[in-house]
C-alpha positions in Angstrom: -8.7 -64.6 33.7 -9.2 -62.4 36.7 -5.7 -61.6 37.4 -5.5 -60.5 33.5 -8.6 -58.2 34.1 -6.8 -56.6 37.0 -3.7 -56.2 35.3 -5.6 -54.4 32.4 -7.3 -52.2 35.1 -4.1 -51.4 36.8 -2.4 -50.5 33.4 -5.3 -48.0 32.6 -5.0 -46.4 35.7 -1.2 -46.0 35.4 -1.9 -44.6 31.9 -4.2 -42.0 33.1 -2.0 -40.8 35.9 1.0 -40.9 33.6 -1.0 -38.4 31.3 -1.2 -35.9 34.1 1.1 -32.9 34.2 1.5 -29.4 35.7 0.6 -26.8 33.5 2.5 -23.3 33.8 0.5 -20.5 32.2 2.0 -17.5 30.6 1.8 -14.2 32.4 -1.0 -13.7 34.8 -1.2 -10.2 33.5 -0.5 -8.4 30.3 2.4 -6.1 29.9 1.9 -2.7 28.2 3.5 -3.1 24.9 3.8 0.9 24.9 4.7 1.1 28.5 7.7 -1.4 28.0 8.8 0.7 24.9 8.6 3.8 26.7 10.9 2.3 29.5 13.4 1.2 26.9 12.3 -2.3 27.0 13.1 -2.8 30.8 10.7 -4.4 33.2 9.4 -2.2 35.9 6.8 -4.2 37.7 6.6 -7.7 39.6 5.1 -10.3 37.3 3.9 -13.8 37.8 3.1 -17.0 36.2 0.5 -19.7 37.6 1.4 -23.3 38.0 -1.6 -25.6 38.0 -0.6 -29.1 39.7 -1.8 -32.0 37.9 -0.6 -34.5 40.1 -0.8 -34.1 44.1 2.1 -32.8 45.8 2.7 -34.4 49.4 5.0 -33.1 52.1 8.6 -33.5 51.3 8.2 -33.5 47.7 10.6 -31.0 45.7 9.7 -28.4 43.2 12.2 -27.1 41.0 11.6 -23.8 39.4 14.2 -23.2 36.4 14.1 -19.4 35.3 15.3 -18.5 31.8 18.3 -16.3 30.9 16.2 -13.3 31.2 16.4 -13.6 34.9 18.9 -12.9 37.5 17.4 -14.3 40.9 18.9 -13.3 44.2 16.6 -15.2 46.7 13.2 -16.4 47.8 11.0 -14.5 50.3 7.3 -14.9 51.6 4.5 -13.0 49.6 2.8 -10.5 51.7 -0.5 -8.5 51.2 -1.6 -5.1 52.4 -5.2 -4.3 52.4 -5.8 -7.1 50.0 -2.9 -5.9 47.7 0.1 -7.8 47.0 3.2 -6.2 48.5 6.0 -5.5 45.9 8.8 -8.1 46.5 12.4 -7.1 47.5 14.2 -6.4 44.1 16.0 -9.6 42.8 13.7 -12.0 44.8 11.0 -14.4 43.7 7.9 -15.6 45.9 5.3 -18.2 46.0 1.7 -16.6 46.1 -1.0 -19.4 47.1 -3.6 -17.2 47.8 -5.9 -18.5 50.6 -4.2 -21.7 51.1 -2.1 -22.1 54.0 0.8 -24.6 52.6 4.3 -23.3 52.7 7.6 -24.3 50.9 11.2 -24.3 52.5 14.1 -23.3 50.1 16.5 -26.2 49.6 19.9 -24.1 49.6 22.1 -27.1 48.7 20.3 -28.0 45.4 19.3 -24.3 44.7 21.6 -22.6 42.3 20.7 -18.9 41.8 23.6 -18.1 39.5 22.1 -20.7 37.1 18.5 -19.7 37.9 17.5 -22.7 39.7 15.3 -22.6 42.6 14.5 -25.8 44.5 11.7 -25.7 47.0 10.4 -28.5 49.5 6.8 -28.7 50.5 6.7 -28.3 54.2 5.7 -31.2 56.5 1.8 -31.4 57.2 0.8 -29.9 54.0 -0.3 -31.1 50.6 -1.1 -29.6 47.2 -4.1 -31.2 45.9 -4.7 -32.1 42.2 -5.7 -29.0 40.1 -4.8 -26.5 42.8 -2.5 -23.6 41.8 -0.2 -21.0 42.9 1.7 -18.2 41.3 5.5 -17.8 41.0 6.1 -14.1 41.4 9.1 -12.4 40.1 10.2 -9.2 41.3 10.9 -6.4 38.7 14.7 -6.3 39.9 14.8 -10.0 39.0 14.5 -9.3 35.3 17.7 -8.4 33.3 17.6 -5.4 31.0 17.9 -8.2 28.3 14.4 -9.9 29.2 12.4 -10.7 26.3 9.1 -12.8 25.9 11.3 -15.7 24.8 13.8 -15.6 27.6 12.1 -14.4 30.6 10.6 -18.0 31.2 9.8 -20.4 34.1 10.0 -24.3 33.7 8.5 -26.1 36.6 9.2 -29.6 37.6 8.6 -31.8 40.7 10.0 -34.9 42.3 8.8 -37.4 44.8 10.2 -37.1 48.4 10.6 -41.0 48.5 12.8 -41.7 45.7 13.2 -38.5 43.5 11.1 -39.9 40.9 9.9 -37.1 38.5 6.0 -36.0 38.9 4.2 -34.1 36.4 6.4 -34.9 33.6 4.2 -34.4 30.6 2.5 -31.2 29.5 3.2 -27.5 29.3 5.5 -27.0 32.0 7.0 -23.7 30.8 5.4 -20.1 30.7 6.7 -16.8 29.9 6.6 -13.6 32.3 6.3 -11.3 29.5 3.0 -11.3 27.2 2.5 -8.0 25.5 -0.7 -6.3 24.5 -1.6 -2.7 23.3 -2.6 -0.5 26.1 -4.4 2.0 24.1 -7.4 1.6 21.8 -10.4 3.3 20.0 -13.8 2.4 18.5 -16.3 4.5 16.7 -19.4 3.6 18.6 -21.7 6.3 17.1 -21.5 7.5 13.6 -22.7 11.1 12.2 -25.7 10.2 10.1 -27.5 13.4 9.3 -29.9 13.6 6.4 -30.1 17.1 4.9 -33.3 18.7 3.9 -33.1 18.8 0.1 -34.2 22.4 -0.7 -32.7 25.0 1.6 -30.2 22.5 3.1 -31.0 24.3 6.3 -31.6 21.4 8.8 -31.6 17.7 9.1 -34.9 15.7 8.5 -33.3 12.6 10.4 -30.3 11.5 12.3 -30.0 15.0 14.2 -29.5 15.3 17.9 -32.9 15.6 20.1 -32.2 19.1 20.9 -31.2 20.7 17.5 -32.4 20.0 14.1 -29.1 21.6 12.9 -26.6 19.5 14.9 -25.4 15.9 14.7 -23.0 14.2 16.9 -20.4 11.1 16.9 -19.2 9.1 19.8 -15.8 7.5 20.2 -14.9 4.8 22.9 -11.2 5.0 24.2 -9.6 2.1 26.1 -6.6 2.6 28.3 -5.6 -0.7 30.1 -3.9 0.9 33.0 -4.1 -2.3 35.1 -1.5 -3.7 32.6 2.1 -4.3 34.0 4.3 -1.4 33.2 1.3 0.7 31.8 1.8 4.4 31.0 -0.2 6.6 33.5 1.0 10.1 33.0 -0.8 13.4 32.8 1.0 14.3 29.5 -0.5 11.4 27.7 -2.6 12.8 24.7 -4.7 11.4 22.1 -4.8 13.4 18.8 -7.8 13.1 16.4 -7.8 14.3 12.8 -11.2 14.1 11.1 -11.5 14.9 7.6 -14.7 16.2 6.0 -16.3 19.2 4.6 -16.3 21.9 7.4 -16.4 25.1 5.1 -18.2 28.0 6.8 -17.9 26.3 10.2 -15.7 27.4 13.1 -13.8 25.7 15.9 -16.4 26.7 18.5 -19.1 25.1 16.4 -17.6 21.7 17.8 -18.3 20.8 21.4 -17.8 17.8 23.5 -19.2 15.8 26.4 -17.2 12.7 28.0 -17.8 9.7 30.4 -15.4 7.6 32.4 -11.9 8.6 33.0 -12.1 11.4 30.4 -13.6 14.7 31.4 -15.1 17.4 28.9 -12.3 19.8 29.9 -9.7 17.1 29.0 -10.7 17.7 25.2 -9.7 20.6 23.2 -10.3 21.7 19.5 -6.9 22.5 18.1 -8.0 23.7 14.8 -10.8 23.6 12.2 -10.1 24.3 8.5 -12.4 23.6 5.6 -11.6 19.9 5.4 -9.9 18.9 8.7 -10.8 19.0 12.3 -8.1 18.4 14.9 -8.8 17.9 18.6 -6.9 16.5 21.4 -7.8 14.4 24.7 -5.3 14.8 27.6 -5.0 12.7 30.6 -4.8 15.6 32.9 -5.7 13.5 35.8 -3.0 11.0 35.3 -5.5 8.3 35.7 -6.0 7.1 32.2 -8.2 7.7 29.1 -10.7 5.0 29.4 -14.2 6.4 28.7 -16.1 7.8 25.9 -16.2 11.1 24.1 -19.1 12.6 22.1 -18.5 15.3 19.7 -21.4 17.5 18.4 -21.2 19.6 15.4 -23.7 22.5 15.1 -24.3 24.0 11.8 -26.7 26.9 12.9 -24.4 29.3 14.6 -22.1 30.3 11.7 -22.8 28.1 8.7 -26.6 28.8 8.5 -26.4 32.0 9.9 -24.3 33.2 7.0 -26.9 31.8 4.5 -24.8 28.6 3.6 -26.4 25.1 3.4 -25.1 22.2 5.4 -22.7 20.2 3.1 -23.2 16.5 2.3 -19.9 14.9 3.2 -18.3 11.8 4.4 -16.1 11.9 7.5 -13.1 9.9 8.2 -11.0 9.6 11.4 -7.4 9.2 12.3 -6.0 9.0 16.0 -2.8 8.5 17.7 -1.7 8.5 21.4 1.5 10.2 22.4 2.6 8.4 25.4 6.2 9.8 25.7 7.9 7.6 23.3 9.6 8.3 19.8 6.5 6.9 17.9 2.9 7.4 18.8 0.2 4.5 19.0 -2.2 4.5 16.3 -5.6 3.7 17.6 -7.7 4.7 14.5 -6.7 4.6 11.0 -9.1 5.8 8.3 -11.9 4.8 10.5 -15.5 5.8 9.1 -17.0 8.6 11.4 -20.2 8.7 9.2 -21.5 11.0 6.7 -24.2 13.6 5.9 -26.3 13.2 2.9 -29.1 15.0 1.2 -32.6 13.6 1.5 -32.8 13.2 -2.2 -31.5 11.4 -5.2 -28.6 13.4 -6.5 -27.2 13.0 -9.9 -24.2 14.8 -11.1 -22.8 14.9 -14.7 -19.4 16.4 -14.3 -18.9 17.3 -17.9 -21.8 18.5 -19.7 -21.0 20.9 -22.6 -23.9 22.9 -24.0 -24.3 25.4 -26.9 -21.4 24.2 -29.1 -21.8 23.9 -32.8 -22.5 20.2 -33.9 -22.8 18.9 -30.6 -26.0 18.3 -28.8 -26.4 17.2 -25.2 -29.2 15.8 -23.3 -30.2 13.7 -20.2 -32.7 11.2 -20.1 -34.5 10.5 -16.8 -36.2 7.2 -15.9 -38.8 7.8 -13.1 -40.0 4.4 -12.0 -42.1 5.6 -9.0 -45.9 6.0 -9.2 -45.6 9.8 -8.2 -44.4 12.9 -10.3 -40.9 14.1 -8.6 -39.6 17.6 -8.3 -36.1 18.4 -9.7 -33.8 21.1 -8.6 -30.7 22.0 -10.9 -27.4 23.6 -9.8 -24.3 24.0 -11.9 -20.9 25.6 -12.4 -18.9 26.4 -15.3 -15.3 26.6 -16.5 -15.3 30.2 -15.5 -16.5 29.4 -11.9 -19.9 30.9 -12.5 -22.8 29.3 -10.4 -26.1 28.6 -11.8 -29.4 27.1 -10.3 -33.1 26.6 -11.2 -36.1 24.9 -9.5 -38.3 25.6 -12.8 -37.8 22.3 -14.5 -40.9 20.4 -14.8 -41.7 17.7 -12.5 -40.5 14.2 -13.9 -43.6 12.3 -14.8 -44.4 8.9 -13.0 -43.5 5.8 -14.7 -42.2 7.8 -17.6 -38.9 8.4 -19.3 -38.2 12.2 -19.7 -35.8 13.8 -21.9 -34.2 17.2 -21.0 -32.3 18.6 -23.9 -29.3 21.1 -23.7 -31.6 24.1 -24.8 -33.9 23.6 -22.0 -31.2 23.5 -19.6 -29.5 26.5 -20.8 -32.7 28.4 -20.7 -33.6 27.6 -17.2 -30.1 28.2 -15.7 -29.1 31.2 -18.0 -26.1 29.4 -19.1 -24.6 31.0 -22.3 -23.7 29.0 -25.5 -20.1 27.4 -25.1 -20.5 26.6 -21.3 -18.6 23.5 -20.0 -21.1 22.7 -17.3 -20.8 20.4 -14.2 -24.6 20.0 -13.4 -26.3 18.4 -10.4 -30.0 17.3 -10.5 -31.6 17.2 -6.9 -34.6 14.9 -7.1 -37.2 14.4 -4.7 -37.0 10.6 -4.9 -36.4 7.6 -2.8 -33.7 4.9 -3.4 -33.7 3.5 -7.0 -36.8 5.4 -8.1 -35.0 7.7 -10.5 -32.2 7.0 -12.6 -30.5 9.0 -15.5 -28.7 8.6 -18.8 -26.7 11.6 -20.0 -25.0 11.5 -23.6 -23.7 14.0 -26.3 -24.4 13.7 -30.1 -22.0 15.1 -32.4 -23.6 13.7 -35.5 -21.5 10.6 -35.8 -23.1 8.8 -32.8 -23.9 9.0 -29.3 -21.3 9.3 -26.7 -22.1 8.5 -23.1 -21.2 11.1 -20.4 -20.1 10.1 -16.9 -22.5 10.4 -14.1 -22.4 10.0 -10.4 -25.4 9.2 -8.4 -26.5 9.1 -4.8 -29.5 7.3 -4.1 -32.3 8.7 -2.1 -33.1 7.8 1.5 
């Protein structure tokens, strides 16, 4: 019985040992997808994978490194460091980087076959590589063929005991690839435009403005540029172009200014153009040190728009951005990203088609004020001839009441003649959900609902 128990114990130990295996990571560092493309898919930097030993190596044990078809290995050399930075290997060579450990390997020239990508190393006398220790297998840029891809730029690790050649670390993930690609560039909107426009004159913000001006608002975008990736693009001509759509009428390019942090300088940012509906600006890596950092754009309404007697426009802002890094196609970093919105501090109800003064047709709007206070209403309208109308003389909407406003009253207050096809907007001093409206026309045969759109109050 005791022997049986010992046999079970020995089997359990052997089974646990059999489950151990070296693990080979994929690339220790990402390769820039954009840089690799710009270099015509040719590797330009030394790369490495990490071997984690899951069964102790003893002096004399042999390690076989089998390189995939994406390599042409010429030789093996010692890995050296200068001021803490790993030296570049001789083109075509590979090396073993064991960090602060002092063990060394010797190339087995008999069993190695460079033509077939096979490199055999022998752990030198006096050394061991303990369980869970690791080392990197470094491949020089020149060892990668021009046909190297993620699937063929691989390394497969195996080991054998010095006494009898029995394989060690035979189970597990013993293969890794040197090429793992990731996007070098990225962008995130971290602060949106959120100004709330005063409802009567529309000449300033009641909230959301910057601290130094009631007529200005700002947005912030964070840029990432992983210059630490292998084969990263680092060039003074790299430029990120932003296109921001919105209502910029009555503004000029100098109304938009920028500050920056990180690798981005304010001087790196230039407004290319500003039209009524599109702002275009560019960030250029003039220092050839990458574009990682933040940019903050400030839009000031006072200087030209408000000075000309125009109001701040309620609008939504949407941003697109692409990085020109010297390749045939740009890297898209923002696509239809929200950059915020400006909205009026009111409930805005628009009836885009509201005919008035036509024979046999009667139109009206019914307002439901569900708040406990009377609310003020400002009316504005345009007609089919491009005429503009406005009035603030409509009586306040009574609290907790449904109020009907007919076409005759609207025509009288606006001064719109009979036969006008109006698009009419009601600017109501009410909070979210307090006031709703229903517009309809009556041609004698029944009511017909008129389309309305509504912005809830803040």
